C-alpha positions, 0 to 999 in steps of 0.5 A, a space after each residue: 446785368 447788361 441793362 443795368 450796366 447800360 443804365 449806369 453808363 447813361 446816368 454817368 454820361 448825363 452830367 457831361 452833356 450838361 457841361 458841354 452845353 454850358 461851355 458852348 453857351 459861354 463860347 457864344 456869349 464870348 462871341 457876342 461880346 467880341 461882335 459888340 466891341 467890333 460894332 462899337 468900334 465901327 460907330 465911332 471915330 478914334 485916333 490910334 497908333 499902329 502897334 503891329 502889322 501882319 499881312 492885312 491884320 493891323 494891331 492898333 492901340 487907342 489913346 486910352 491904351 486899349 488894343 484891338 485888331 482890324 483887317 484891312 483889305 484895301 491895298 492903298 490903305 496898307 501901302 506905306 503904313 508902318 508901326 508907330 503911324 497914327 491912324 483914324 478909325 471911323 465907321 470901321 475903316 482905317 485911314 492914315 492921320 494927316 
């Protein structure tokens, strides 16, 4: 009787293991997409508008109305930067448009 109960519990739990594996696989695909988007942003030059600034995180919107965020660790770049400023994003670095 106990062996039968254990067997039933194991069989019942089996689909949950497959479901969690599928969810973790989806999460890793999502992470890869985010990394790919970040890589593309690093390889090209874009002119953007600063939408929001929170500490070192700056939310930007490009001329195609696509929004993305970047972390800026250089204090000189952050100094004087304000919402509405136009910036250039080139090779993953942000600089204020002249």
